C-alpha positions, 0 to 999 in steps of 0.5 A: 664643859666649853673651851672657854673659861678661865683657865690656869696654867702651872708651870714647876719647873726646879724650884720655880713656880710661874701662874698664868691665865688664859680665857680659851682652851685653844689659847692654853694648849699652846702656851703649854705646848711652848712652854714643853719645846724651851724646856725641852730645847734646855735639854735633859737632866743627867742621872743622880744617886741618892740612895740609888741611881735615878735615871734621866727617864725617871726625873721629872724636869717640870710639871705643867698643868691646866685646870679651870674649875673652883676649888671642889669642882675642878678639873685638871690634866697636864705634863710631865717633861721626864728628863729624857725629854718625853712628854707624859700626860696626864689627867687629875690632881691628886691621883694622877692618871696618865693619858694614852697620848698614842691614842690621841694623837699626841699628848697636847689633844690627850690634854686637849681631849680630858679637858673639854670633855664633860663636866669637872671630875671630882 
């Protein structure tokens, strides 16, 4: 897959959903990093109780997702920003699979490599 195209970035933070479009993979990755830093700066989440106690690390503070492609042949990867500040990279929209951020060097590089490799996955 080329590093240019019509990249969509969706930011789900609380009840807010924002969508942005970028022409290049480098631009959308930079925006992903910027949004993660901005949301992290708000601080973490508190534990909550609902049938059981959920610790901040069990809760998703924000989900930031990058996608490219059409309805049937889309490629998706992103970052779950956990309530304790951890960044968990993943690929896939419906069946999310966690990416190995350590092997890639950073969560953002794991997302970049996934989106820049080969044709879109079904």
